N, C-alpha and C positions, 0 to 999 in steps of 0.2 A: 699777117704774113709769118710763114714759117720758115726758119733759116736752116739750110741744109749744108752740111759739111761733109765733104767726100774724102775718102782716102786715096792714097796714090794710085792704086790700080784703075781708079775711075777717072782720073784727070785726063787721060789721053782722049776719051770720048767727049769731054767738055772743053776741049782746047785749053786746058790748063786751069779752068775755073774751079777753084776749090770751095767757095762759099756761094751758094745760090738761095734765092727766096721764091716761095710758092704760096699762094693763096689757096690753102686747102683746110679741111676740118678734121681729117683723120689720116692715119698712116696709109691706108690703102689708096686713098685719093692721091696721096703724095707719090707713092710708087707708080701709079698710073700715069700721073703728070711727068714724072721722070722718064719713063719708058715711052711716052708719047713723043717726047722731044728727042731722045736717044734710044732707038729700040734695043740696041746691043747692051744696054744698061740692065735689062732683066735678068741676065745670066749672073751678072756681077752682084745684083742685089740679092738673089737667091743664096749666093755664095758668101754674103756678108752678114756680120752681126750688126745690131742697131742700137744705139743709145738715144733715148728721148729725155732731154732734159737731165742727162746724167744717169739715168736708170737703164740698165742693160736688158733687152728683151730678146727672147728667142722666136716668139710668135706675137709680133705687134700689130697685125693686121686690123684688129678692132680698136686699138688704142686711139682715142681722140687726141687731137693736137689744138692747143690754144694758140691764138695769135702771140707770137713772141717765142714760141717753143723752139728749141734747137734739136735737130735730128742729125746724128753723126753715124755714117756708114764706115765701118771698119773691117778688116779681114777677119774672118771667123778662125778661131784657133780651136783645132781638133785635139782633145785630151787623149791620152793613151795609157 
């Protein structure tokens, strides 16, 4: 199981659930599972940065996820 931790903007969609678990093997499967359960999540995922086991990724779609991995979605900070 992969643990998912959501940032505040996503909590309204999950009725306040901050931590979720999914049985997936990569980041793409995870995003598909999240969007299947909450279709509105797709836009928020696109606008979020993601950290997998503490490593921040800009493009994580090919990243494998081991059982016990933690994925954290956070607001993306645009630099200027």
